[in-house]
C-alpha positions as CSV (number, residue, x, y, z in Angstrom):
1,X,144.8,100.4,97.1
2,X,142.1,101.5,94.6
3,X,142.5,98.3,92.7
4,X,141.9,96.3,95.8
5,X,138.5,98.0,96.2
6,X,137.2,97.4,92.8
7,X,134.8,94.7,94.0
8,X,133.5,96.9,96.9
9,X,130.4,98.9,96.4
10,X,129.8,101.8,98.7
11,X,126.2,102.5,99.7
12,X,125.4,105.6,101.8
13,X,123.6,104.8,105.0
14,X,120.6,106.9,103.9
15,X,120.2,104.5,100.9
16,X,119.9,101.3,103.1
17,X,116.2,100.8,102.8
18,X,116.6,97.0,102.6
19,X,119.2,94.8,104.3
20,X,119.7,92.7,101.2
21,X,122.9,92.6,99.2
22,X,121.0,91.2,96.2
23,X,118.6,94.1,96.3
24,X,121.2,96.7,96.8
25,X,123.4,95.4,94.0
26,X,120.8,94.4,91.5
27,X,118.1,97.0,91.7
28,X,119.9,100.1,90.4
29,X,118.4,101.7,87.3
30,X,120.7,103.9,85.2
31,X,118.4,106.9,84.6
32,X,119.4,109.8,82.5
33,X,121.2,112.3,84.8
34,X,119.8,115.4,83.1
35,X,116.6,114.9,85.0
36,X,116.3,115.3,88.8
37,X,115.6,112.1,90.7
38,X,112.6,112.1,93.0
39,X,111.3,109.3,95.2
40,X,108.0,107.8,94.0
41,X,106.7,108.3,97.5
42,X,106.9,112.1,97.1
43,X,104.5,111.9,94.1
44,X,102.0,109.3,95.3
45,X,99.9,108.9,98.4
46,X,98.3,105.5,99.2
47,X,94.5,105.7,99.1
48,X,92.6,103.1,101.2
49,X,89.0,104.2,100.8
50,X,87.2,101.2,102.3
51,X,83.8,100.1,100.9
52,X,81.5,97.6,102.6
53,X,80.0,95.3,100.0
54,X,76.2,95.2,100.0
55,X,74.4,92.2,98.7
56,X,71.9,94.1,96.6
57,X,74.4,96.4,94.9
58,X,76.1,95.7,91.6
59,X,79.9,96.4,91.6
60,X,82.5,96.8,88.9
61,X,85.8,94.9,89.4
62,X,88.9,95.6,87.4
63,X,92.0,93.9,86.1
64,X,95.4,95.3,85.1
65,X,97.0,93.9,82.0
66,X,100.7,93.3,82.2
67,X,103.4,95.3,80.4
68,X,101.5,98.5,80.0
69,X,98.4,96.7,78.8
70,X,96.1,99.1,80.7
71,X,93.3,98.8,83.2
72,X,90.1,97.1,82.1
73,X,86.7,96.0,83.5
74,X,87.0,92.5,84.7
75,X,83.3,92.0,85.4
76,X,80.2,93.4,87.1
77,X,78.7,91.4,89.9
78,X,76.1,91.6,92.6
79,X,77.4,92.0,96.1
80,X,76.0,88.7,97.2
81,X,78.4,87.0,94.8
82,X,81.4,88.7,96.4
83,X,83.0,86.8,99.2
84,X,85.4,89.5,100.6
85,X,83.0,92.1,102.0
86,X,85.6,94.8,102.8
87,X,87.2,96.1,99.7
88,X,88.6,99.4,98.4
89,X,87.1,102.1,96.1
90,X,89.1,103.5,93.2
91,X,88.7,106.8,91.3
92,X,89.5,108.0,87.8
93,X,93.0,109.3,87.4
94,X,94.4,107.3,90.3
95,X,97.6,105.3,89.9
96,X,96.9,101.6,90.3
97,X,99.1,98.5,90.6
98,X,98.9,94.8,91.4
99,X,101.3,93.9,94.1
100,X,101.4,90.4,92.8
101,X,102.0,91.2,89.2
102,X,104.1,94.4,89.6
103,X,107.1,92.4,88.6
104,X,105.3,91.8,85.3
105,X,104.6,95.4,84.7
106,X,101.0,95.5,86.0
107,X,100.7,99.3,86.5
108,X,98.2,101.8,85.1
109,X,96.0,104.8,85.4
110,X,92.3,104.3,86.3
111,X,90.2,105.4,83.3
112,X,87.1,107.5,83.7
113,X,84.7,104.6,82.8
114,X,86.1,102.6,85.8
115,X,85.6,105.4,88.4
116,X,83.9,103.9,91.5
117,X,85.1,100.4,90.8
118,X,86.3,98.2,93.6
119,X,89.6,96.3,94.3
120,X,90.9,93.8,96.8
121,X,94.0,94.2,99.0
122,X,96.0,92.6,96.2
123,X,95.8,96.0,94.4
124,X,97.2,99.3,95.6
125,X,95.7,102.6,94.5
126,X,97.5,106.0,94.9
127,X,96.4,109.6,94.7
128,X,98.7,111.5,92.3
129,X,100.3,114.9,92.8
130,X,99.2,116.3,89.5
131,X,101.3,119.4,90.0
132,X,104.4,117.4,89.7
133,X,103.8,114.2,87.7
134,X,101.6,113.1,84.8
135,X,100.3,109.7,86.0
136,X,100.5,108.4,82.4
137,X,104.2,109.3,82.4
138,X,104.6,107.3,85.6
139,X,102.7,104.4,84.1
140,X,105.0,104.4,81.1
141,X,108.1,104.5,83.3
142,X,107.0,101.8,85.6
143,X,106.3,99.4,82.8
144,X,109.7,99.6,81.1
145,X,111.9,96.5,81.2
146,X,114.4,98.2,83.6
147,X,111.7,99.1,86.1
148,X,110.0,95.7,85.9
149,X,113.4,94.1,86.6
150,X,113.6,96.3,89.7
151,X,110.1,95.1,90.8
152,X,111.2,91.5,90.4
153,X,114.0,92.1,92.9
154,X,111.8,94.2,95.2
155,X,109.2,91.5,95.1
156,X,111.6,88.7,96.1
157,X,114.5,90.2,98.0
158,X,115.9,87.8,100.7
159,X,112.4,86.6,101.9
160,X,111.4,85.0,98.6
161,X,108.1,86.7,98.7
162,X,106.4,87.0,95.3
163,X,104.7,90.3,95.8
164,X,106.0,93.9,95.7
165,X,107.0,95.5,99.0
166,X,105.4,98.9,99.2
167,X,108.2,100.6,101.1
168,X,110.7,99.6,98.5
169,X,108.5,100.7,95.7
170,X,107.8,104.1,97.2
171,X,111.5,104.7,98.0
172,X,112.9,104.2,94.5
173,X,114.0,107.4,92.9
174,X,112.8,108.1,89.3
175,X,113.7,110.8,86.9
176,X,111.2,113.7,86.9
177,X,111.3,115.9,83.8
178,X,109.1,119.1,83.9
179,X,105.4,118.5,83.4
180,X,105.6,119.9,79.9
181,X,108.4,117.4,79.1
182,X,106.4,114.5,80.7
183,X,103.3,115.5,78.6
184,X,105.5,115.6,75.5
185,X,106.9,112.2,76.2
186,X,103.5,110.7,76.7
187,X,102.2,112.5,73.6
188,X,104.9,111.1,71.4
189,X,104.4,107.6,72.8
190,X,100.7,107.8,72.1
191,X,101.2,109.1,68.6
192,X,103.2,106.0,67.6
193,X,101.1,103.5,69.6
194,X,97.8,105.0,68.3
195,X,98.8,104.1,64.8
196,X,99.0,100.5,65.9
197,X,95.6,100.7,67.7
198,X,94.0,102.4,64.7
199,X,95.3,99.6,62.4
200,X,94.0,97.0,65.0
201,X,90.5,98.5,64.8
202,X,90.7,98.4,61.0
203,X,91.7,94.7,61.4
204,X,88.6,94.1,63.5
205,X,86.4,95.6,60.8
206,X,88.2,93.5,58.2
207,X,87.6,90.4,60.4
208,X,83.9,91.1,60.4
209,X,84.0,91.5,56.6
210,X,85.8,88.1,56.5
211,X,83.1,86.5,58.6
212,X,80.4,88.1,56.3
213,X,82.2,86.8,53.2
214,X,82.2,83.2,54.6
215,X,78.5,83.3,55.1
216,X,77.8,84.9,51.7
217,X,80.2,82.5,49.9
218,X,78.4,79.4,51.1
219,X,74.9,80.8,50.5
220,X,73.7,81.6,54.0
221,X,72.5,84.7,55.8
222,X,73.9,85.5,59.2
223,X,73.1,82.8,61.7
224,X,71.3,83.8,64.9
225,X,70.4,80.7,66.8
226,X,68.2,82.6,69.3
227,X,66.0,83.9,66.6
228,X,65.4,80.7,64.8
229,X,61.8,80.1,65.9
230,X,60.9,83.7,65.1
231,X,62.2,83.2,61.5
232,X,60.1,80.1,60.9
233,X,56.5,80.1,59.6
234,X,53.7,78.6,61.5
235,X,53.6,75.6,59.1
236,X,56.8,74.0,58.0
237,X,57.3,71.0,55.7
238,X,60.5,69.0,56.3
239,X,61.8,66.0,54.2
240,X,61.6,62.9,56.3
241,X,65.0,61.8,54.9
242,X,66.6,64.9,56.5
243,X,65.3,64.3,60.0
244,X,68.2,63.1,62.1
245,X,66.6,63.6,65.6
246,X,63.0,64.0,66.8
247,X,62.2,67.4,68.2
248,X,60.8,70.6,66.7
249,X,63.8,72.6,67.9
250,X,66.3,70.1,66.3
251,X,64.4,70.0,63.0
252,X,64.1,73.8,62.7
253,X,67.7,74.2,63.7
254,X,68.8,72.0,60.8
255,X,66.7,74.1,58.4
256,X,68.5,77.3,59.4
257,X,71.9,75.9,58.3
258,X,70.8,74.9,54.7
259,X,72.7,76.8,52.0
260,X,70.6,78.5,49.3
261,X,73.0,77.6,46.5
262,X,74.9,74.4,47.4
263,X,74.0,71.0,48.7
264,X,74.2,71.0,52.5
265,X,74.9,67.8,54.3
266,X,76.8,66.3,57.2
267,X,78.8,63.1,57.9
268,X,75.8,61.3,59.2
269,X,73.9,61.8,55.9
270,X,76.9,61.3,53.7
271,X,79.6,59.1,55.2
272,X,81.7,59.3,52.0
273,X,82.8,62.8,53.1
274,X,85.3,61.3,55.5
275,X,87.8,58.5,55.7
276,X,88.2,58.3,59.4
277,X,87.0,60.0,62.5
278,X,88.1,59.0,66.0
279,X,88.8,60.2,69.5
280,X,92.4,60.4,70.8
281,X,94.0,58.2,73.5
282,X,94.1,58.5,77.2
283,X,97.8,59.1,77.8
284,X,100.3,57.5,80.1
285,X,102.4,60.5,81.1
286,X,106.1,60.4,81.8
287,X,108.1,63.6,82.8
288,X,111.4,61.9,82.0
289,X,110.4,61.2,78.4
290,X,111.0,63.5,75.4
291,X,108.0,62.1,73.4
292,X,105.0,64.4,73.3
293,X,101.2,64.1,73.1
294,X,99.0,67.0,72.0
295,X,96.2,68.2,74.4
296,X,93.3,70.6,73.9
297,X,95.4,73.6,74.9
298,X,97.6,72.8,71.8
299,X,94.7,73.1,69.4
300,X,94.2,76.8,68.7
301,X,92.0,78.5,66.0
302,X,93.6,77.0,62.9
303,X,97.0,76.6,64.6
304,X,98.7,73.9,66.6
305,X,101.0,75.1,69.4
306,X,103.2,72.3,70.7
307,X,104.6,74.4,73.6
308,X,101.6,73.1,75.7
309,X,102.2,69.4,74.8
310,X,103.1,67.0,77.6
311,X,105.5,64.1,77.5
312,X,104.3,60.4,77.6
313,X,105.8,57.0,78.3
314,X,107.9,55.8,75.3
315,X,106.9,52.2,75.6
316,X,103.2,53.1,75.8
317,X,103.2,55.4,72.7
318,X,105.2,52.7,70.7
319,X,102.3,50.3,71.4
320,X,99.7,52.6,69.7
321,X,98.6,51.7,66.1
322,X,100.3,54.0,63.6
323,X,96.9,54.8,62.0
324,X,96.1,56.8,65.2
325,X,98.9,59.3,64.6
326,X,98.3,62.6,62.7
327,X,98.9,62.9,59.0
328,X,99.3,66.0,57.0
329,X,95.8,67.3,56.0
330,X,94.1,65.7,59.1
331,X,91.9,68.0,61.2
332,X,92.2,68.1,65.0
333,X,89.1,69.3,66.9
334,X,88.8,70.0,70.6
335,X,86.0,67.8,72.0
336,X,85.7,69.3,75.5
337,X,86.7,72.2,77.7
338,X,85.0,75.5,78.5
339,X,86.2,78.1,75.9
340,X,88.2,75.4,74.0
341,X,85.5,73.1,72.7
342,X,85.1,73.2,68.9
343,X,88.5,74.8,68.1
344,X,89.8,73.2,65.0
345,X,93.1,73.1,63.1
346,X,94.7,71.4,60.1
347,X,97.7,69.2,60.6
348,X,100.6,70.5,58.5
349,X,103.9,68.7,57.8
350,X,105.5,69.9,61.0
351,X,102.7,68.4,63.1
352,X,102.3,65.1,61.4
353,X,103.2,61.9,63.2
354,X,101.9,63.1,66.5
355,X,99.5,61.5,69.0
356,X,96.6,63.5,70.6
357,X,94.8,62.8,73.8
358,X,91.2,61.8,74.5
359,X,89.9,65.3,74.6
360,X,90.7,65.8,70.9
361,X,88.9,64.4,67.8
362,X,90.8,63.5,64.6
363,X,88.9,64.0,61.3
364,X,90.4,62.6,58.1
365,X,88.4,63.9,55.2
366,X,87.9,62.5,51.7
367,X,89.8,65.2,49.8
368,X,88.1,64.3,46.5
369,X,84.9,65.7,48.0
370,X,85.9,68.3,50.5
371,X,89.0,70.3,51.2
372,X,90.3,70.1,54.8
373,X,91.1,73.8,54.7
374,X,87.7,74.7,53.4
375,X,86.1,72.5,56.2
376,X,88.2,74.2,58.9
377,X,87.4,77.7,57.8
378,X,83.6,76.9,57.7
379,X,83.7,74.9,61.0
380,X,85.6,77.7,62.8
381,X,83.3,80.3,61.6
382,X,80.1,81.5,63.4
383,X,78.1,79.2,61.2
384,X,80.0,76.1,62.4
385,X,80.5,77.2,66.0
386,X,76.8,77.9,66.6
387,X,76.1,74.3,65.5
388,X,78.8,73.1,67.9
389,X,77.1,75.1,70.7
390,X,73.8,73.6,69.8
391,X,74.8,70.0,69.8
392,X,77.2,70.1,72.9
393,X,74.6,71.9,75.1
394,X,71.4,70.0,74.1
395,X,68.9,70.6,76.8
396,X,67.4,67.1,76.7
397,X,70.7,65.3,77.1
398,X,72.8,67.9,78.9
399,X,75.8,67.0,76.8
400,X,78.9,68.9,77.7
401,X,81.2,67.8,74.9
402,X,81.3,67.5,71.1
403,X,82.1,63.9,70.6
404,X,82.3,61.8,67.4
405,X,78.6,61.4,66.9
406,X,77.9,65.1,67.5
407,X,80.6,66.1,65.1
408,X,78.9,64.0,62.4
409,X,75.7,66.1,62.9
410,X,77.4,69.4,61.9
411,X,76.1,70.7,58.5
412,X,78.5,71.9,55.8
413,X,77.6,73.3,52.4
414,X,79.5,71.4,49.7
415,X,80.4,73.5,46.7
416,X,82.4,71.9,43.8
417,X,86.1,71.5,44.7
418,X,87.1,74.4,42.4
419,X,84.7,76.7,44.2
420,X,86.0,75.6,47.6
421,X,89.5,76.5,46.4
422,X,88.3,79.9,45.3
423,X,86.8,80.5,48.7
424,X,90.0,79.4,50.4
425,X,92.1,81.7,48.2
426,X,90.0,84.7,49.0
427,X,89.9,83.9,52.7
428,X,93.7,83.5,52.8
429,X,94.2,87.0,51.5
430,X,91.6,88.5,53.8
431,X,92.9,86.7,56.9
432,X,96.5,87.7,56.1
433,X,95.4,91.3,55.9
434,X,93.6,91.0,59.3
435,X,96.7,89.5,60.9
436,X,98.9,92.2,59.6
437,X,96.6,95.0,60.7
438,X,96.1,93.5,64.2
439,X,99.8,93.1,64.8
440,X,100.4,96.2,67.1
441,X,103.6,94.8,68.7
442,X,106.0,96.7,66.3
443,X,104.3,100.0,67.1
444,X,104.3,99.5,70.9
445,X,108.0,98.4,70.7
446,X,108.9,101.5,68.7
447,X,106.9,103.8,71.1
448,X,108.5,102.4,74.2
449,X,111.9,102.4,72.6
450,X,111.7,106.1,71.9
451,X,110.5,106.7,75.5
452,X,113.4,104.7,77.0
453,X,116.0,106.5,74.9
454,X,115.0,109.8,76.7
455,X,114.8,108.3,80.2
456,X,117.7,105.8,80.5
457,X,121.4,106.4,80.4
458,X,123.5,104.6,77.8
459,X,120.4,103.2,76.2
């Protein structure tokens, strides 16, 4: 008889908060039995403090990063820019979640600096019973993989709705250690995580040192495009041969980018710097194909990420001249796109033989004069990117893209090749150190792992 019931799960009537077999079978969490289980609804009370948006008042809006990423300021806007006039006020210390992204771990505690911010109905805020629960303990618990899996089920259920259902969330039972134990768990988590955050901050300082080194190594002071006119004397003599465009602002801009120790030029002045420069092709897409073309989303800062590539028609791509495909040592540069324009990366062996679309420029340099790696580092620096910003947003022409001709206007100091290699070598070491310091994932993983060992059964 017992064997015949092995596929039967018995659920007490009091536990039937949702008439869904999938929910009842798949949303159980094996918590450690040494802690009493308490419904979340006994610890939190929904707070719906309505605020009527006034046009002449500035408001803070927030965002919740997923997987215990925290709550941050999204923006500050005047009320006349906010369409939804009835929103909700949040206070420091409240527990906040996104009903849409709860299944991705979008939970957190409102920090002091975001007290008085506003949220839409897509967020829920709760007052916390501080006598029973540390909200930071609750935030840690709700962003664990097991709890996020629960939210995935509680978001979909049988209705296929993709947002969390409040009643299901509030009815789930969680382990509730004593406040002292909760505080200790949060403290131990933070001790490990803070090592990672501390290293990350050191990495940010190191990144600034790297940026400073780039400027010093090529013989330039820090570039501040908004202060250019203030830095110039009332009378300036400019060599006629160096004037590429008429206009005081353009002539003075070019002076700012001149190195004090190396010849500074561009591909308009010296066309021997490059072998080829061209725009990519307008693709003929084909979802059934397995042949890819790179788009601007693939071109990161000195990295090519093919996961964003799209597939194109095989016959179409076979008709393209082979000279158009990438070769090792080529440089790909985003020519358009808000936030993406000007990003450049070197083509390595793994990314050779690929085609790129019309929003990307290919630059094939003369390696006897300039190292591609040197060029990319200078081009991706503040020195290069401020020039990109200048040429793509020229007030007289209202240009919104880089383009081949504008790329040729970008100035680059040209040290001897052996000096370029020395600069690259130093940058490689500095950038590797930055990357290592800013990798906080191992610390967060260790911190959450230690937390989960205490909370879950058979972990």
